[in-house]
C-alpha positions, 0 to 999 in steps of 0.5 A: 502655257505659264498657267499650266503646270509642268506635270499636267503638260507632261501627262498630256503629251502622250495622248496628244501625240497619239491622237495626232498620229491616229489622224495619220503619219506626221513628222516632228515640226508638223506635230508641234504645229498641230499641238499648237493648233489643237490647243489654240496656242495654250501649248507651245512645244519645242523640238527639245520637248517633242523628240524625247517623247517620240523616242520614248514612244518608239521604245514602248512600241506605241509608234514607229518611225520611217524615212520619207521624202518631203514635197521639197525632196528632202529626207524627213523622218515620219512617225506612225501609230502602231496597233499597240499605240492605238490601244494605248490611246483608247486606254489613255482617253478612258483614264482622262474621262474617268479623272474628269468625271471624278473631278466634276463630282468632287467639285460640287462637294462642300468643304468639311467644317472642322 
């Protein structure tokens, strides 16, 4: 994670979380584990990173939380993607694809000689 800028990590957090929740309801620790798995260890999130983002996404009405029971019987807070969150995920994916295409097209440019 040391090679990735904080800005890039922050910008990728919302689409990562929405993608995970698009696969099904989940809870905090499982989301952290899934991010680690999906990024092959490139991103190692902590509770302190995740929960403020989850709370922001709830305020934006992209996700919602509910209390459920874990297999152990303990109460656990789960998160699910809302319809508006699904639409936002499509929009964010489109934006990332467009940025990727732009970066790929300018990569081939030769430096200007001045």
